[in-house]
N, C-alpha and C positions, 0 to 999 in steps of 0.2 A: 504494500500500500504506500502511495506517495504521500509525503508530508506536505501539507499546504501551509505555507508561512509567508509573511510579508514583513518588510520594514518600510519606514516612511521617511521621505526627504521633505522637511518643512521648508517651503519656498521662501518665506520671509526671513526666517532665522538662519537659513542656509546650513541646516544641521540634520544629521541622520538620527532617527529614533527607532528603537524596537517597538513593536506594537503589542498591546495587551489584548485589545478587542476591537471589533468593528461592529457598529450598531446602525441598522438601517431603519429609516422612518417609513413606515407602511401606512400611517394614518392619512387617508385621502383628504380629510377636512383641513389638516394643517400642512399638507405637503408643500404648498407654495410659501409658507411662512417659516418653516423650520428647514434646517439642512437636510439634504437627501440622506446623508450618512454622517456619523460621528466616529472619529478614530480616537481610541485611548492610547496615548503615547506613554512609554515608560521613560521618565526623565532621570531616574537614578538606577542604572543597570546593576549596581552592586546590591542594593537592597530589594530591588524589584517592587517596591511598595509605593513609590511616588508616581502618580499618574496625572496626566493632563489630557482633558478631552478637547478636541478641536474639530472644526468643520472639515469634512473630507476634502473640500475644495482648496484647503490651505496646504495640503500635502500631496506628494506623488507617491503612490503605492508601488513598491518594487517586490516582485514575486521571487521566492526561493526556487531555485532550479531543481532541487533534490540532489544536487551534487556537492561534494566537499573537495577542497584542495588537499594537497599532501600533508598539510598541517592540521587537517580536520576542521578548517574554517568553512562555514556555509558559503556557497557561491550563489549570488543573486543576479537576476536579469540586469544587464547594463554594466556589470563588473568587467573590468579589463584584467586579463590574465597574461602572464608571460609564459610561453611554451618554448622548449629548447629547439624544436624543429620548425614551428610555424611563426615564431615571434609573438608579438602582442596580438591578442584576440579579444573581441567583445562578445559577451554572452547575451543571447536573446532567445525568445521562444518562437518556434515556427511549427505549426501543425502538432502541438502538444509535446514537442521535444525541445530540449536545450540545444542550441546551435552556437558554434564558435565562428565568428566572422573575423578573418585575419586582416592585417594591414593597418592596424591602429597605432598611432604614435603617441 
């Protein structure tokens, strides 16, 4: 089974956050007044207890590819990796698979 996980890039703060939860607004009466979705960001990765809820439009969600590098670090879509044969490659999804695009500097 694939692990579904995300991290979030906060556009204004220009900072990457781990995500605790995604909440979607399904109330049709308040749909135009409330955010479509709220993202709970983990602001203290050490304690995992400090959360900040933000409108989903304030962040860019980045999906985990299901792959880890040789150090065990999770690889997310958009990450740039260095490969001994292919050089720098960017990771992205295509047809449900992680793909490595070469030629990035």
